[in-house]
C-alpha positions in Angstrom: -137.6 76.8 40.8 -134.7 74.8 39.3 -133.3 78.0 38.1 -132.9 79.8 41.4 -131.6 76.6 42.9 -128.7 76.6 39.9 -128.3 80.2 40.6 -127.5 79.9 44.0 -125.4 76.7 43.9 -123.0 78.8 41.2 -123.1 81.9 43.6 -122.0 79.6 46.6 -119.1 78.0 44.3 -118.1 81.5 43.0 -117.6 82.7 46.4 -115.7 79.5 47.3 -113.4 80.0 44.2 -112.7 83.9 45.3 -111.9 82.6 48.7 -109.3 80.4 47.8 -107.7 82.8 45.2 -107.5 85.4 48.0 -105.6 83.0 50.3 -103.4 81.5 47.3 -102.3 85.4 46.5 -101.6 86.2 50.0 -99.2 83.3 50.8 -95.8 84.5 50.4 -93.1 81.8 48.9 -89.6 82.5 48.2 -88.0 80.8 45.4 -85.2 78.3 46.8 -81.8 79.6 46.7 -79.5 78.4 43.8 -76.5 75.9 44.8 -73.4 77.6 44.4 -71.1 75.4 42.2 -67.9 74.2 43.7 -64.5 75.8 42.0 -62.9 73.1 40.0 -60.2 75.2 39.1 -56.4 75.9 39.9 -57.4 77.6 43.3 -59.6 74.8 44.4 -58.5 73.6 47.9 -56.9 69.8 47.2 -58.0 67.1 50.0 -54.9 66.6 53.0 -53.4 63.3 52.8 -55.1 60.1 54.7 -53.4 58.4 57.4 -51.7 55.2 56.6 -53.6 52.8 58.4 -50.9 49.9 57.5 -48.1 48.9 55.3 -47.7 45.2 53.4 -44.3 44.1 53.2 -43.3 41.0 51.6 -40.9 38.7 53.5 -39.2 35.7 53.1 -38.9 33.3 56.2 -35.4 32.2 54.5 -34.0 35.7 55.0 -31.9 37.5 52.2 -32.2 35.5 49.2 -30.4 37.8 47.1 -26.8 36.6 48.2 -26.6 33.0 47.7 -23.1 32.8 48.2 -23.4 34.2 51.5 -20.4 32.8 54.0 -22.3 33.3 57.2 -24.1 30.4 58.5 -27.2 32.0 59.2 -27.1 35.7 58.6 -30.6 36.6 59.1 -31.3 34.2 62.1 -33.9 32.2 60.6 -32.5 29.2 61.7 -30.8 30.0 65.0 -32.2 29.0 68.2 -32.1 30.7 71.8 -29.6 28.4 73.4 -27.4 25.1 72.6 -25.2 24.8 69.8 -26.7 27.1 67.2 -25.2 29.1 64.4 -25.2 32.4 66.7 -24.4 32.0 70.3 -24.9 34.9 72.7 -22.3 35.6 76.1 -22.3 37.5 79.1 -20.1 37.8 81.8 -20.0 34.2 83.1 -20.4 32.2 79.9 -23.2 31.3 77.3 -26.5 33.0 77.7 -30.0 33.0 76.0 -30.5 34.8 72.3 -33.5 36.8 72.4 -35.3 37.8 69.1 -37.5 40.3 67.4 -39.7 39.4 64.8 -41.6 40.9 61.4 -41.6 44.6 60.4 -39.1 45.5 63.4 -36.1 43.4 61.6 -34.5 44.3 58.2 -34.6 41.5 56.4 -36.6 38.0 56.6 -39.1 37.6 59.6 -36.6 37.5 62.5 -33.5 39.1 63.9 -31.5 39.0 67.2 -32.2 41.4 70.1 -28.9 42.1 71.6 -29.2 43.2 75.2 -27.1 46.0 76.7 -23.6 44.7 78.0 -24.0 41.4 76.0 -22.0 39.7 73.1 -22.4 37.5 70.2 -20.6 35.2 67.7 -21.9 33.7 64.5 -20.1 31.1 62.6 -19.0 31.8 59.1 -17.1 30.1 56.2 -13.5 31.6 54.8 -12.5 31.1 51.1 -9.0 29.3 50.9 -7.4 32.5 49.3 -8.1 36.0 48.5 -10.2 38.2 51.3 -14.0 38.7 52.3 -16.3 41.7 52.1 -18.6 41.7 55.3 -21.3 43.9 56.2 -24.1 43.8 58.8 -27.0 46.0 59.8 -27.8 46.9 63.5 -30.8 49.2 65.1 -29.8 51.1 68.3 -32.6 52.7 70.3 -30.5 55.7 70.7 -29.8 56.0 67.0 -26.1 56.3 67.6 -24.0 54.0 65.4 -21.3 53.8 67.9 -23.3 51.9 70.5 -22.2 48.5 68.7 -18.9 46.8 67.7 -18.2 44.4 65.2 -15.1 42.2 64.1 -14.3 39.6 62.0 -11.8 37.1 64.1 -10.8 33.6 65.0 -11.9 32.3 68.1 -9.3 29.4 68.0 -5.9 31.6 67.5 -4.9 34.8 69.1 -7.9 36.3 68.4 -6.5 38.3 65.5 -9.1 39.9 63.1 -10.6 43.1 61.6 -13.1 45.6 62.7 -16.2 46.7 60.6 -17.0 50.4 60.5 -20.3 52.3 60.9 -21.0 54.1 57.7 -22.4 56.8 59.6 -22.4 57.9 63.4 -26.2 58.2 63.2 -28.8 55.8 62.0 -30.6 56.2 59.0 -34.3 57.7 58.8 -35.4 54.4 59.2 -33.1 53.8 62.4 -30.7 51.1 60.9 -27.3 51.3 61.0 -24.7 49.8 58.4 -21.4 48.1 59.3 -18.9 47.2 56.6 -15.5 46.3 56.2 -13.0 44.1 54.0 -10.9 41.1 55.5 -8.2 38.9 54.9 -9.3 35.3 54.5 -9.2 33.0 57.6 -8.4 29.7 55.9 -7.7 26.8 58.1 -8.9 28.6 61.4 -12.6 29.2 62.8 -13.7 32.5 61.8 -16.7 34.1 63.7 -18.6 37.6 63.2 -18.1 39.0 66.7 -20.8 41.4 67.7 -21.1 43.6 71.3 -22.4 46.3 72.4 -20.1 49.2 73.2 -20.5 49.5 77.1 -23.2 48.2 79.8 -24.7 51.5 79.6 -25.9 51.8 76.3 -29.8 51.7 75.3 -30.8 48.2 74.5 -31.9 45.8 73.1 -29.6 46.4 69.6 -31.4 44.8 66.7 -28.8 42.9 64.7 -29.7 41.7 61.0 -28.9 40.7 57.7 -25.1 39.8 58.1 -23.2 38.9 54.9 -19.5 37.5 54.2 -18.7 37.3 50.4 -15.3 36.0 48.8 -13.5 38.9 47.0 -11.1 38.2 44.2 -7.6 36.3 45.1 -5.9 39.5 45.4 -7.5 41.6 48.2 -8.8 45.0 47.1 -9.8 47.0 50.1 -12.7 49.2 49.2 -13.0 51.2 52.3 -11.7 54.6 53.1 -10.8 53.4 56.3 -7.8 50.8 56.8 -9.0 48.1 58.9 -8.3 47.9 62.5 -7.8 45.0 64.8 -9.5 44.0 68.1 -9.0 46.4 70.9 -7.5 44.7 74.3 -10.7 44.5 76.0 -12.5 42.7 73.1 -9.6 40.7 72.3 -9.7 39.1 75.8 -13.3 38.6 75.4 -12.7 36.5 72.0 -10.1 34.7 73.8 -12.5 33.6 76.7 -15.6 32.9 74.3 -13.1 30.5 72.2 -12.0 28.6 75.4 -15.8 28.3 76.5 -16.6 26.8 73.4 -14.1 24.3 73.1 -14.9 23.2 76.3 -18.7 23.2 76.0 -19.1 22.7 72.3 -19.5 19.1 70.9 -17.6 18.1 68.2 -17.4 14.8 66.0 -19.6 11.9 66.6 -21.0 10.8 70.0 -19.1 7.9 71.9 -20.7 4.5 71.7 -18.8 2.6 74.4 -22.6 2.3 75.9 -23.9 0.6 73.4 -20.8 -1.5 71.8 -18.5 -1.9 74.7 -14.9 0.2 74.7 -14.8 3.0 72.0 -13.6 2.1 68.5 -11.4 3.9 66.5 -13.6 3.0 63.4 -16.6 4.6 64.7 -15.6 7.3 67.3 -14.7 10.5 65.4 -12.2 12.5 67.1 -13.7 15.5 69.3 -11.8 18.4 67.6 -12.9 21.4 65.8 -13.7 20.3 62.2 -12.1 22.1 59.6 
């Protein structure tokens, strides 16, 4: 009895094993396709350039510190306000205007530069050596890319508006949009020299950024380093400089303030004369 049941159980198990074997043999499984290795040879395609997200620059809030002997009072416009008695003054047709600025990466040096509107002009106070000459340069960024949109001179606002012009090194701006103006000039000892900058006309595109103005003393014997001989002011610029000089002499305060409101009549000992400080 036991033998019969065992035989039946083995027969049933054999049938199930054959059935599973039949199903397994009938199932088709294709092997996984091999992964093709990347070609790292000379013909391999190199990745394209990535887009620049940001550019990091180091700027000094004191401007161009590489020229400690700069004769221009504030060549980088870092300490100049928009109006009042400042190192730089801007003018329109009728008198002093409000000087506008650009900041940060828009400027060439430091963190601030002047933005000269079309039809405007400005002067920057400077010193002069007693002997020899001066080498002067400034940078400007006209929106048109034409360096002829700006005129620049070194002149005296107290005399007959004599002076020398600065020349653009190229008629077109460099790849970054800047024009470089340079020139040599004689000294202005005993006078009031200024850097005079003006747009070429009312029709130029503006504003024109002006920055990094540098004037340095040359040796006692003036040596001109430029191919062009300096040219004096044209008649229109000369008249404008004379107008600015007259306006400054009328409105700018020189010397100490009067004390009559505190001490009675003005005293010759405490009240300095109101004239240009040489």
